[in-house]
FIVO-548868 format. One record per residue (C-alpha): residue in three letters; y, x negated, z negated. Coordinates in steps of 0.25 Angstrom, whole numbers. Each point is the difference from the previous one (the first is absolute). Example, Ala and Ser with C-alpha at 12.3 -4.5 7.8 and 13.67 -1.06 7.14 Angstrom:
{atom 'Ala',{-18,-49,-31}}
{atom 'Ser',{14,-6,2}}
This chain:
{atom 'Met',{-120,-54,-263}}
{atom 'Leu',{-5,11,8}}
{atom 'Leu',{-8,11,-7}}
{atom 'Lys',{-9,12,4}}
{atom 'Gly',{-4,10,-10}}
{atom 'Asp',{7,11,-8}}
{atom 'Ser',{12,-9,-4}}
{atom 'Gln',{11,-3,10}}
{atom 'Ser',{9,-12,1}}
{atom 'Ser',{14,-1,7}}
{atom 'Phe',{10,-10,2}}
{atom 'Asp',{13,2,-7}}
{atom 'Gly',{8,-10,7}}
{atom 'Ser',{1,-9,-12}}
{atom 'Gly',{-12,-8,4}}
{atom 'Asp',{-10,5,-10}}
{atom 'Pro',{-10,12,2}}
{atom 'Ser',{1,12,-9}}
{atom 'Thr',{-9,1,-11}}
{atom 'Ser',{-12,10,1}}
{atom 'Arg',{2,13,-7}}
{atom 'Pro',{-4,1,-14}}
{atom 'Ile',{-13,6,-4}}
{atom 'Pro',{1,15,-5}}
{atom 'Thr',{0,1,-15}}
{atom 'Ser',{-4,15,0}}
{atom 'Ala',{-15,3,-2}}
{atom 'Pro',{-7,2,14}}
{atom 'Thr',{-4,14,4}}
{atom 'Ser',{-15,3,2}}
{atom 'Ala',{3,1,15}}
{atom 'Ser',{5,-14,1}}
{atom 'Leu',{-11,-6,-8}}
{atom 'Met',{-10,7,9}}
{atom 'His',{7,-7,12}}
{atom 'Ala',{0,-13,-7}}
{atom 'Asp',{-14,1,-4}}
{atom 'Ser',{-4,4,14}}
{atom 'Gln',{7,-12,6}}
{atom 'Glu',{-6,-10,-11}}
{atom 'Asp',{-7,-12,5}}
{atom 'Lys',{4,4,15}}
{atom 'Pro',{11,-10,3}}
{atom 'Pro',{6,1,14}}
{atom 'Ser',{-6,-9,10}}
{atom 'Pro',{11,-10,5}}
{atom 'Gln',{4,3,14}}
{atom 'Asp',{8,-13,1}}
{atom 'Pro',{-8,-13,-3}}
{atom 'Ser',{13,-7,-5}}
{atom 'Met',{1,10,-11}}
{atom 'Gln',{-6,-3,-14}}
{atom 'Met',{-7,11,-8}}
{atom 'Tyr',{4,2,-15}}
{atom 'Ser',{-6,10,-10}}
{atom 'Ile',{9,3,-12}}
{atom 'Pro',{-6,8,-12}}
{atom 'Leu',{9,11,-5}}
{atom 'Glu',{2,2,-14}}
{atom 'Leu',{0,15,-4}}
{atom 'Gln',{8,6,-11}}
{atom 'Asn',{-10,4,-11}}
{atom 'Gln',{-10,-9,5}}
{atom 'Ser',{-10,2,-11}}
{atom 'Arg',{-1,15,5}}
{atom 'Trp',{-3,-4,15}}
{atom 'Glu',{-6,-14,0}}
{atom 'Asp',{-14,5,0}}
{atom 'Lys',{2,9,12}}
{atom 'His',{10,-7,9}}
{atom 'Ser',{5,-14,3}}
{atom 'Pro',{10,2,11}}
{atom 'Lys',{4,-12,9}}
{atom 'Leu',{12,-2,9}}
{atom 'His',{-5,-7,13}}
{atom 'Leu',{11,-8,8}}
{atom 'Gln',{0,-8,13}}
{atom 'Ala',{11,-11,0}}
{atom 'Arg',{4,-13,6}}
{atom 'Tyr',{11,-10,-2}}
{atom 'Leu',{10,-1,11}}
{atom 'Pro',{13,-7,-1}}
{atom 'Tyr',{12,7,5}}
{atom 'Asn',{3,-10,11}}
{atom 'Ala',{-15,2,5}}
{atom 'Leu',{2,15,0}}
{atom 'Arg',{13,-1,8}}
{atom 'Gln',{-7,-8,10}}
{atom 'Gln',{-10,11,2}}
{atom 'Phe',{11,10,2}}
{atom 'Trp',{7,-9,10}}
{atom 'Arg',{-14,-2,8}}
{atom 'Ala',{-1,16,0}}
{atom 'Met',{14,1,5}}
{atom 'Leu',{-1,-11,11}}
{atom 'Lys',{-13,6,5}}
{atom 'Gln',{8,14,2}}
{atom 'Tyr',{10,-7,9}}
{atom 'Asp',{-9,-10,7}}
{atom 'Ala',{1,8,13}}
{atom 'Asp',{-11,-7,8}}
{atom 'Asp',{-9,-3,-12}}
{atom 'Ser',{1,-15,2}}
{atom 'Arg',{2,-3,-14}}
{atom 'Arg',{13,-7,3}}
{atom 'Ile',{14,6,-1}}
{atom 'Ser',{11,-1,9}}
{atom 'Lys',{15,1,-3}}
{atom 'Ile',{2,14,5}}
{atom 'Glu',{-13,4,-8}}
{atom 'Leu',{5,-7,-13}}
{atom 'Thr',{14,6,1}}
{atom 'Thr',{-5,14,2}}
{atom 'Met',{-9,-1,-12}}
{atom 'Leu',{12,-6,-8}}
{atom 'Asp',{9,12,5}}
{atom 'Thr',{-11,10,-6}}
{atom 'Leu',{3,-7,-14}}
{atom 'Gly',{15,1,2}}
{atom 'Ser',{1,-15,1}}
{atom 'Thr',{14,-6,1}}
{atom 'Leu',{-5,-14,5}}
{atom 'Arg',{9,-6,10}}
{atom 'Glu',{-5,-3,14}}
{atom 'Ser',{2,-15,-3}}
{atom 'Thr',{-9,1,-12}}
{atom 'Ile',{-11,6,8}}
{atom 'Asp',{2,-10,11}}
{atom 'Ser',{-2,-11,-11}}
{atom 'Phe',{-14,5,-3}}
{atom 'Phe',{-4,-2,14}}
{atom 'Arg',{7,-14,1}}
{atom 'Arg',{-7,-4,-12}}
{atom 'Phe',{-14,1,6}}
{atom 'Ala',{4,-3,14}}
{atom 'Gly',{-6,-14,1}}
{atom 'Glu',{-13,5,-6}}
{atom 'Asn',{-1,12,9}}
{atom 'Glu',{3,-8,13}}
{atom 'Leu',{-13,-8,-3}}
{atom 'Val',{-8,13,2}}
{atom 'Asp',{9,5,11}}
{atom 'Glu',{6,12,-8}}
{atom 'Ala',{15,4,-3}}
{atom 'Asp',{-4,11,-10}}
{atom 'Leu',{-3,-2,-15}}
{atom 'Ser',{-14,1,-5}}
{atom 'Tyr',{-1,10,-12}}
{atom 'Asp',{-1,-11,-10}}
{atom 'Gln',{13,-7,6}}
{atom 'Ala',{7,13,-1}}
{atom 'Ile',{-4,3,-14}}
{atom 'Ile',{4,-14,-5}}
{atom 'Cys',{14,2,6}}
{atom 'Leu',{1,14,-6}}
{atom 'Glu',{-4,-4,-14}}
{atom 'Glu',{9,-12,0}}
{atom 'Gln',{11,9,4}}
{atom 'Leu',{-3,10,-11}}
{atom 'Met',{1,-11,-10}}
{atom 'Lys',{14,-3,6}}
{atom 'Thr',{5,14,-1}}
{atom 'Ser',{-6,3,-13}}
{atom 'Lys',{9,-11,-7}}
{atom 'Lys',{10,9,-7}}
{atom 'Pro',{14,-5,-2}}
{atom 'Ser',{4,-2,-15}}
{atom 'Val',{9,8,-7}}
{atom 'Ser',{11,-11,-1}}
{atom 'Ser',{-1,-2,15}}
{atom 'Lys',{2,15,2}}
{atom 'Val',{12,0,-9}}
{atom 'Lys',{6,-12,8}}
{atom 'Ser',{-2,7,13}}
{atom 'Ala',{7,12,-5}}
{atom 'Met',{12,-8,-5}}
{atom 'His',{1,-7,13}}
{atom 'Met',{0,13,8}}
{atom 'Thr',{10,6,-10}}
{atom 'Ser',{9,-12,2}}
{atom 'Ser',{-1,1,15}}
{atom 'Val',{5,15,0}}
{atom 'Asp',{12,-4,-9}}
{atom 'Asn',{3,-11,11}}
{atom 'Gly',{0,11,10}}
{atom 'Glu',{-13,-3,6}}
{atom 'Thr',{-10,10,5}}
{atom 'Ser',{-12,1,-9}}
{atom 'Ala',{-13,8,-2}}
{atom 'Val',{7,6,-13}}
{atom 'Asn',{10,8,8}}
{atom 'Pro',{-7,2,13}}
{atom 'Pro',{8,8,11}}
{atom 'Lys',{-3,15,-1}}
{atom 'Pro',{-10,5,11}}
{atom 'Glu',{5,9,11}}
{atom 'Thr',{-2,14,-3}}
{atom 'Ser',{-2,10,11}}
{atom 'Thr',{0,15,1}}
{atom 'Leu',{-5,10,10}}
{atom 'Pro',{11,2,11}}
{atom 'Pro',{8,13,-1}}
{atom 'Thr',{-4,12,9}}
{atom 'Asn',{8,10,7}}
{atom 'Glu',{-11,11,-2}}
{atom 'Asp',{1,13,-7}}
{atom 'Pro',{1,-4,-15}}
{atom 'His',{-9,12,-3}}
{atom 'Arg',{-11,-5,9}}
{atom 'Ser',{-9,-12,-4}}
{atom 'Ala',{6,-12,7}}
{atom 'Val',{-9,-10,7}}
{atom 'Pro',{6,-14,-3}}
{atom 'Ser',{-2,-11,10}}
{atom 'Ile',{0,-15,-2}}
{atom 'Ser',{9,-9,8}}
{atom 'Ile',{-8,-12,6}}
{atom 'Met',{6,-14,2}}
{atom 'Asp',{-4,-6,13}}
{atom 'His',{-5,-14,-3}}
{atom 'Gly',{-4,-2,15}}
{atom 'Ala',{-12,-7,5}}
{atom 'Arg',{0,-11,-10}}
{atom 'Gly',{-1,9,-11}}
{atom 'Glu',{-12,8,6}}
{atom 'Arg',{-7,-14,2}}
{atom 'Gly',{3,-3,-15}}
{atom 'Glu',{9,-12,4}}
{atom 'Val',{10,3,-10}}
{atom 'Leu',{-9,-1,-11}}
{atom 'Asp',{-2,-12,-9}}
{atom 'Ala',{-11,-9,3}}
{atom 'Asp',{-4,-2,-15}}
{atom 'Asp',{-9,11,-1}}
{atom 'Leu',{-3,2,-15}}
{atom 'Ala',{12,-8,-7}}
{atom 'Asp',{8,7,-11}}
{atom 'Asp',{14,-2,4}}
{atom 'Ser',{6,6,-12}}
{atom 'Asn',{-2,-12,-10}}
{atom 'Gly',{-8,-11,7}}
{atom 'Glu',{-12,2,-9}}
{atom 'Glu',{-14,-1,7}}
{atom 'His',{-12,9,-5}}
{atom 'Val',{-14,0,4}}
{atom 'Ile',{-1,14,-4}}
{atom 'Glu',{10,11,-4}}
{atom 'Ile',{-5,14,-3}}
{atom 'Arg',{3,10,-10}}
{atom 'Glu',{-13,5,-4}}
{atom 'Cys',{-15,-4,1}}
{atom 'Pro',{-6,7,12}}
{atom 'Ile',{-13,1,-7}}
{atom 'Cys',{2,5,-14}}
{atom 'His',{15,4,2}}
{atom 'Gln',{5,-7,-12}}
{atom 'Pro',{15,0,2}}
{atom 'Lys',{11,-11,-1}}
{atom 'Leu',{-8,-11,5}}
{atom 'Asn',{12,-6,7}}
{atom 'Lys',{5,-4,-14}}
{atom 'Arg',{-11,-10,-1}}
{atom 'Ala',{-2,-14,6}}
{atom 'Asp',{-7,-1,13}}
{atom 'Ala',{-13,-6,-5}}
{atom 'Asp',{-1,11,-11}}
{atom 'Ile',{2,11,11}}
{atom 'Ile',{-11,-6,9}}
{atom 'Thr',{-9,-2,-12}}
{atom 'His',{2,14,-4}}
{atom 'Ile',{-4,5,13}}
{atom 'Ala',{-12,-9,2}}
{atom 'Thr',{-5,4,-14}}
{atom 'Cys',{1,15,5}}
{atom 'Ala',{-6,-3,13}}
{atom 'Ser',{-12,-9,-5}}
{atom 'Glu',{-8,13,-4}}
{atom 'Asp',{-1,3,15}}
{atom 'Trp',{7,-9,10}}
{atom 'Arg',{1,11,10}}
{atom 'Ser',{12,5,-8}}
{atom 'Val',{9,-10,6}}
{atom 'Asn',{1,10,11}}
{atom 'Thr',{10,8,-8}}
{atom 'Leu',{10,-11,3}}
{atom 'Val',{1,5,14}}
{atom 'Met',{1,14,-4}}
{atom 'Gly',{11,3,-9}}
{atom 'Gly',{15,-3,-2}}
{atom 'Phe',{-1,-10,-11}}
{atom 'Val',{12,-8,4}}
{atom 'Thr',{12,0,-9}}
{atom 'Gln',{12,8,4}}
{atom 'Ser',{9,-12,0}}
{atom 'Gln',{-10,-8,8}}
{atom 'Ala',{0,11,11}}
{atom 'Gln',{15,0,1}}
{atom 'Arg',{0,-15,4}}
{atom 'Lys',{-13,-1,8}}
{atom 'Trp',{-1,-4,15}}
{atom 'Tyr',{-4,14,4}}
{atom 'Ser',{12,7,-7}}
{atom 'Lys',{9,-9,9}}
{atom 'Val',{-8,6,11}}
{atom 'Ile',{4,14,-4}}
{atom 'Asn',{15,-4,-3}}
{atom 'Lys',{2,-7,14}}
{atom 'Val',{-10,7,9}}
{atom 'Ser',{-2,15,-3}}
{atom 'Tyr',{11,8,-8}}
{atom 'Gly',{11,-10,1}}
{atom 'Gly',{10,1,-12}}
{atom 'Tyr',{-6,13,-6}}
{atom 'Lys',{-5,-3,-14}}
{atom 'Leu',{-5,10,-10}}
{atom 'Gly',{-3,-3,-15}}
{atom 'Ala',{-4,-14,-3}}
{atom 'Asn',{-3,-3,15}}
{atom 'Ser',{-14,-2,-4}}
{atom 'Ala',{-5,-2,15}}
{atom 'Asn',{-5,14,1}}
{atom 'Ile',{3,9,12}}
{atom 'Leu',{7,13,0}}
{atom 'Val',{-6,14,4}}
{atom 'Gln',{6,14,-1}}
{atom 'Asp',{-8,11,-6}}
{atom 'Arg',{1,11,10}}
{atom 'Thr',{-3,11,-10}}
{atom 'Thr',{10,-5,-11}}
{atom 'Gly',{10,-8,9}}
{atom 'Gln',{0,-11,-10}}
{atom 'Ile',{-1,-15,5}}
{atom 'Asn',{-10,-8,-8}}
{atom 'Glu',{-4,-14,0}}
{atom 'Glu',{-14,-2,4}}
{atom 'Arg',{-8,-10,-8}}
{atom 'Met',{-7,-11,8}}
{atom 'Ser',{-13,-6,-4}}
{atom 'Val',{-2,-15,0}}
{atom 'Tyr',{-8,0,12}}
{atom 'Val',{10,7,8}}
{atom 'Arg',{11,-10,-4}}
{atom 'Leu',{-10,-11,4}}
{atom 'Gly',{-2,6,14}}
{atom 'Ile',{15,1,2}}
{atom 'Arg',{2,-15,-4}}
{atom 'Leu',{-12,-4,9}}
{atom 'Leu',{5,8,12}}
{atom 'Tyr',{14,-6,0}}
{atom 'Lys',{-6,-14,-3}}
{atom 'Ala',{-8,2,13}}
{atom 'Leu',{12,3,8}}
{atom 'Gly',{6,-13,-2}}
{atom 'Ser',{-13,-9,1}}
{atom 'Arg',{-7,-8,10}}
{atom 'Glu',{-13,6,7}}
{atom 'Met',{-9,-7,-9}}
{atom 'Glu',{7,6,-13}}
{atom 'Lys',{0,14,6}}
{atom 'Lys',{-15,-1,2}}
{atom 'Arg',{-2,-4,-14}}
{atom 'Ile',{8,12,-5}}
{atom 'Lys',{-7,10,9}}
{atom 'Lys',{-13,-6,-5}}
{atom 'Met',{5,2,-15}}
{atom 'Leu',{4,14,2}}
{atom 'Arg',{-13,4,7}}
{atom 'Ser',{-8,-8,-11}}
{atom 'Leu',{8,7,-12}}
{atom 'Ser',{-2,14,7}}
{atom 'Val',{-15,-2,2}}
{atom 'Lys',{-3,-6,-13}}
{atom 'Gln',{8,11,-8}}
{atom 'Gly',{-6,11,8}}
{atom 'Lys',{-14,-5,-5}}
{atom 'Lys',{4,-2,-14}}
{atom 'Tyr',{5,15,-1}}
{atom 'Asp',{-13,5,5}}
{atom 'Asp',{-7,-8,-12}}
{atom 'Pro',{-3,9,-12}}
{atom 'Ala',{8,-9,-9}}
{atom 'Ser',{13,4,7}}
{atom 'Val',{0,13,-8}}
{atom 'Ser',{7,-8,-11}}
{atom 'Gln',{12,0,10}}
{atom 'Ile',{2,15,1}}
{atom 'Glu',{7,3,-13}}
{atom 'Pro',{10,-12,1}}
{atom 'Phe',{3,5,14}}
{atom 'Ile',{2,14,-4}}
{atom 'Asn',{9,-5,-11}}
{atom 'Phe',{8,-10,8}}
{atom 'His',{3,11,11}}
{atom 'Arg',{1,12,-9}}
{atom 'Leu',{-9,8,8}}
{atom 'Asp',{-2,15,-2}}
{atom 'Met',{-15,2,-2}}
{atom 'Ser',{1,15,-2}}
{atom 'Glu',{-1,2,15}}
{atom 'Val',{-12,-9,3}}
{atom 'Leu',{-13,7,3}}
{atom 'Leu',{-10,-9,-9}}
{atom 'Pro',{2,-5,-14}}
{atom 'Thr',{3,-15,-1}}
{atom 'Ala',{-13,-3,-7}}
{atom 'Asp',{-8,5,13}}
{atom 'Phe',{5,-12,9}}
{atom 'Arg',{-10,-11,1}}
{atom 'Asn',{10,-10,5}}
{atom 'Phe',{15,-2,2}}
{atom 'Asn',{-1,3,15}}
{atom 'Glu',{-6,14,-2}}
{atom 'Phe',{12,3,-9}}
{atom 'Phe',{9,-6,10}}
{atom 'Tyr',{-4,10,11}}
{atom 'Arg',{-2,11,-10}}
{atom 'Ala',{0,14,5}}
{atom 'Leu',{10,10,-6}}
{atom 'Lys',{-3,15,-4}}
{atom 'Pro',{0,10,11}}
{atom 'Asp',{13,7,-4}}
{atom 'Ala',{8,-13,-3}}
{atom 'Arg',{7,0,13}}
{atom 'Pro',{1,13,7}}
{atom 'Cys',{3,-1,15}}
{atom 'Ser',{14,4,5}}
{atom 'Ala',{0,13,9}}
{atom 'Pro',{-15,0,2}}
{atom 'Asp',{0,11,11}}
{atom 'Arg',{11,-7,8}}
{atom 'Pro',{-6,-11,9}}
{atom 'Glu',{14,-5,4}}
{atom 'Ile',{3,-5,-14}}
{atom 'Ile',{-4,-15,-1}}
{atom 'Val',{-4,-5,-14}}
{atom 'Ser',{0,-13,-6}}
{atom 'Pro',{-13,-8,1}}
{atom 'Ser',{0,-6,-14}}
{atom 'Asp',{7,-2,-13}}
{atom 'Cys',{10,-11,4}}
{atom 'Arg',{14,-5,2}}
{atom 'Thr',{4,3,14}}
{atom 'Val',{11,-3,11}}
{atom 'Val',{0,8,12}}
{atom 'Phe',{7,-2,14}}
{atom 'Asn',{2,10,11}}
{atom 'Lys',{1,-12,10}}
{atom 'Ile',{-9,-12,-1}}
{atom 'Asp',{12,-8,4}}
{atom 'Glu',{8,4,-13}}
{atom 'Ala',{-12,-4,-8}}
{atom 'Gln',{1,-14,6}}
{atom 'Lys',{15,-1,-3}}
{atom 'Ile',{-1,4,-14}}
{atom 'Trp',{-14,-2,-6}}
{atom 'Val',{-10,-7,9}}
{atom 'Lys',{6,-14,2}}
{atom 'Gly',{-12,-7,6}}
{atom 'Arg',{4,-7,13}}
{atom 'Asp',{-13,2,7}}
{atom 'Phe',{-2,15,-5}}
{atom 'Thr',{-4,9,12}}
{atom 'Ile',{-9,12,1}}
{atom 'Glu',{-9,-7,10}}
{atom 'Lys',{-3,-11,-10}}
{atom 'Leu',{-2,10,-11}}
{atom 'Phe',{-10,8,7}}
{atom 'Gly',{-7,-13,6}}
{atom 'Asp',{-13,2,7}}
{atom 'Ala',{-3,13,-7}}
{atom 'Tyr',{9,9,8}}
{atom 'Pro',{8,-9,10}}
{atom 'Leu',{3,11,10}}
{atom 'Asp',{6,10,-11}}
{atom 'Ala',{11,-9,-3}}
{atom 'Lys',{9,5,11}}
{atom 'Arg',{-1,14,-6}}
{atom 'Tyr',{9,-4,-11}}
{atom 'Lys',{12,-7,6}}
{atom 'Gly',{12,7,-5}}
{atom 'Gly',{-9,8,-10}}
{atom 'Ser',{1,1,-15}}
{atom 'Met',{-6,-9,-11}}
{atom 'Gly',{-3,3,-14}}
{atom 'Ile',{-4,-11,-10}}
{atom 'Phe',{-7,4,-13}}
{atom 'Arg',{-2,-11,-10}}
{atom 'Leu',{-11,2,-11}}
{atom 'Ala',{4,-9,-12}}
{atom 'Pro',{-12,-4,-9}}
{atom 'Gln',{2,11,-10}}
{atom 'Asp',{0,11,10}}
{atom 'Tyr',{-12,9,3}}
{atom 'His',{-7,-8,11}}
{atom 'Arg',{-6,11,8}}
{atom 'Phe',{7,4,13}}
{atom 'His',{0,14,7}}
{atom 'Ile',{2,7,13}}
{atom 'Pro',{15,2,4}}
{atom 'Val',{-3,10,11}}
{atom 'Asp',{-10,10,5}}
{atom 'Gly',{-8,-5,12}}
{atom 'Val',{-13,-7,4}}
{atom 'Leu',{-3,-14,-5}}
{atom 'Gly',{-1,-12,10}}
{atom 'Thr',{-9,-12,-2}}
{atom 'Pro',{5,-9,-11}}
{atom 'Lys',{0,-15,5}}
{atom 'Pro',{2,-12,-9}}
{atom 'Ile',{9,-12,4}}
{atom 'Glu',{-3,-13,-8}}
{atom 'Gly',{12,-7,-6}}
{atom 'Glu',{7,-7,-11}}
{atom 'Tyr',{3,5,-15}}
{atom 'Tyr',{15,-1,-1}}
{atom 'Thr',{7,8,-11}}
{atom 'Val',{6,13,6}}
{atom 'Asn',{11,0,-10}}
{atom 'Pro',{14,3,6}}
{atom 'Met',{4,-14,-3}}
{atom 'Ala',{-11,-4,10}}
{atom 'Ile',{3,10,10}}
{atom 'Arg',{14,-4,1}}
{atom 'Ser',{-3,-14,3}}
{atom 'Ala',{-1,-6,14}}
{atom 'Leu',{-16,1,-1}}
{atom 'Asp',{-6,12,7}}
{atom 'Val',{-9,4,-12}}
{atom 'Tyr',{-5,13,6}}
{atom 'Gly',{-4,-7,13}}
{atom 'Glu',{-7,-12,-8}}
{atom 'Asn',{-7,8,-11}}
{atom 'Ile',{-14,6,1}}
{atom 'Arg',{1,14,4}}
{atom 'Val',{-8,13,5}}
{atom 'Val',{6,8,11}}
{atom 'Val',{-3,15,0}}
{atom 'Pro',{5,10,10}}
{atom 'Ile',{1,15,-3}}
{atom 'Asp',{2,10,11}}
{atom 'Ser',{8,10,-7}}
{atom 'Val',{3,15,3}}
{atom 'Ser',{15,-1,0}}
{atom 'His',{4,-14,1}}
{atom 'Gly',{-8,-7,11}}
{atom 'Arg',{-8,-12,-3}}
{atom 'Val',{4,-6,-14}}
{atom 'Met',{-4,-15,-2}}
{atom 'Phe',{-4,-2,-15}}
{atom 'Val',{0,-15,-3}}
{atom 'Cys',{-6,-5,-13}}
{atom 'Ile',{5,-14,-4}}
{atom 'Gly',{-7,-9,-9}}
{atom 'Ala',{7,-9,-9}}
{atom 'Met',{-1,-11,-11}}
{atom 'Met',{-12,3,-9}}
{atom 'Val',{-5,12,8}}
{atom 'Gly',{-15,-1,-1}}
{atom 'Ser',{-2,9,12}}
{atom 'Thr',{5,13,7}}
{atom 'Val',{-10,11,0}}
{atom 'Ile',{0,12,10}}
{atom 'Thr',{-7,12,-6}}
{atom 'Arg',{1,9,13}}
{atom 'Lys',{-7,-1,13}}
{atom 'Ala',{5,0,14}}
{atom 'Gly',{0,14,7}}
{atom 'Glu',{2,8,-13}}
{atom 'Lys',{10,11,-1}}
{atom 'Val',{10,-4,-11}}
{atom 'Lys',{10,7,-8}}
{atom 'Arg',{13,-4,-7}}
{atom 'Ala',{-3,-5,-15}}
{atom 'Glu',{-15,-3,3}}
{atom 'Glu',{-4,-14,-4}}
{atom 'Leu',{-1,-11,11}}
{atom 'Gly',{-4,-12,-8}}
{atom 'Tyr',{4,-10,-11}}
{atom 'Phe',{4,-14,-3}}
{atom 'Lys',{-7,-9,-10}}
{atom 'Phe',{8,-8,-9}}
{atom 'Gly',{14,-5,4}}
{atom 'Gly',{13,5,6}}
{atom 'Ser',{-1,6,14}}
{atom 'Thr',{8,8,10}}
{atom 'Ile',{-2,11,10}}
{atom 'Leu',{8,1,13}}
{atom 'Leu',{2,13,8}}
{atom 'Phe',{5,0,14}}
{atom 'Phe',{4,13,8}}
{atom 'Glu',{3,1,15}}
{atom 'Pro',{14,2,4}}
{atom 'Gly',{6,14,-2}}
{atom 'Lys',{-12,5,-8}}
{atom 'Met',{7,1,-14}}
{atom 'Val',{11,-5,-9}}
{atom 'Tyr',{-1,-4,-14}}
{atom 'Asp',{7,7,-12}}
{atom 'Asn',{15,-4,-1}}
{atom 'Asp',{-1,-5,-15}}
{atom 'Leu',{-11,-10,4}}
{atom 'Val',{7,-4,12}}
{atom 'Asp',{13,-2,-8}}
{atom 'Asn',{-7,-9,-10}}
{atom 'Ser',{-7,-8,10}}
{atom 'Asn',{13,-3,7}}
{atom 'Gly',{5,-5,-13}}
{atom 'Ala',{-12,-9,-1}}
{atom 'Leu',{-5,8,-12}}
{atom 'Glu',{-14,4,-2}}
{atom 'Thr',{-3,15,-4}}
{atom 'Leu',{-12,3,-10}}
{atom 'Val',{-8,11,6}}
{atom 'Ser',{-14,7,-3}}
{atom 'Tyr',{-10,2,10}}
{atom 'Cys',{-1,14,6}}
{atom 'Val',{15,2,-2}}
{atom 'Arg',{9,3,12}}
{atom 'Ile',{6,-11,8}}
{atom 'Cys',{4,7,13}}
{atom 'Ser',{4,15,0}}
{atom 'Gly',{-5,4,14}}
{atom 'Leu',{1,-4,14}}
{atom 'Tyr',{11,-8,7}}
């Protein structure tokens, strides 16, 4: 039963709603009686016609003392809704999010992407069976995709299958069988082989100096860059053969922990109950990192990371995160990736090996998700996502200009301004010093050719394609020049700043796609920079010639906003613009012979290791 009133109900996983809180036994205060009296005979008007109104008289302690003055009532709105109906509403809300063309039908790529958000381990063959089941029925209406109703039927039936827990006796028999296998010399999950360990390679640097470690990269060749070495079965759990519709560790709405200990149907019911108050809250499933750690280790995108990006290098639990060195501390950290970033990686690699029709579907989905999410985070209801986002990414709010309560929606918080003294500019009186344009993870190359050998693997990447119709005649300026890549993760401060003193040229937008700009995507065969939506901004600098500043949009980026005008004189550290929600990237291009990047950044980049820097810090000490 769904209730609206002073009482709240929650699903505890056992199948029964919790009981309402007991009536207080202490005598009410005069203030509370005045409030009750003022609300008497004024029941709330029902907003939902399906909700029934109930008025429950409240019995007061020392009733004889108060009955002549007060007769308080508790007004409730309620309706009975079976759990399976509640789950169906949840499925409809989710399917609508991933219906890229709003056709009220769901394709395999859309359904798989939705399930990936939930940490699903369903095999590709299982998902294919959903479409085969209704193939005949859909052929009659000339459709290959499932209707919402058909998808819900399949998902609910799969929930019932996966919710049948094995009995204690069967678990004991299984354990005895595995022990027997080990005794006979067979390999088993009881004694799995120990994972490889890895350490940072030794360095010949001065031991008293902070060493910059590098990561050895295994070359997997063109097949690896195209994703051809990856398993075709996208979501399957290879560790124990079990299939789950959902596998998450905590509720993305109420953040109740240990949900992964429950049956699949109970998890969906719990989330549906939380979401039923406002179905827009299903947006949070695209937002956080709610997939379990064990799930992240075996997911399709973790195979991408092992096979395509950093080779055999592993750190910690190998949890599908990427490695970044903090320039200030020298410490190498794993960067936590949100669910939507992981989705973007998987979709990109899926597109690489797909037919043209499938590629179009994937592009349409990425665009749809990005546009829809941008609108949602302009909605005032999205303020509820701010605190969970701060907690998940452990953000330092002491440097933010406005208090959290002042942001009217999530996007306003996302492109939040910092306090004026949060980032002092390096050497403010020396125009030859180049500074970072943003808080970001950076790789820099003094020759563009070096960037293409180590980092930018897109087969079709060229300066001409990147500048497009915006500045076609300027491309030749940068042949043999330098390239800096400044990637903003979702948790970063998302305003970007002027790196050199000079005069601003005309910002020109170029339409494109919404692929993720995560390193796993950039090191694929696809030219992500040349394909994605972007804005090209020239700066005619005082000391370094014409500098080309390219703002690359990405998956979930609502838009890129330039806050300065063409012809303005600009100085280092001044704001140039901001990105709305999502990860994004800035590319800087310098003409040959105009500058060289600092050695520590170059050394890390040659080792395919990003460096964490803040905006306004030095990235180039002077002229070439």
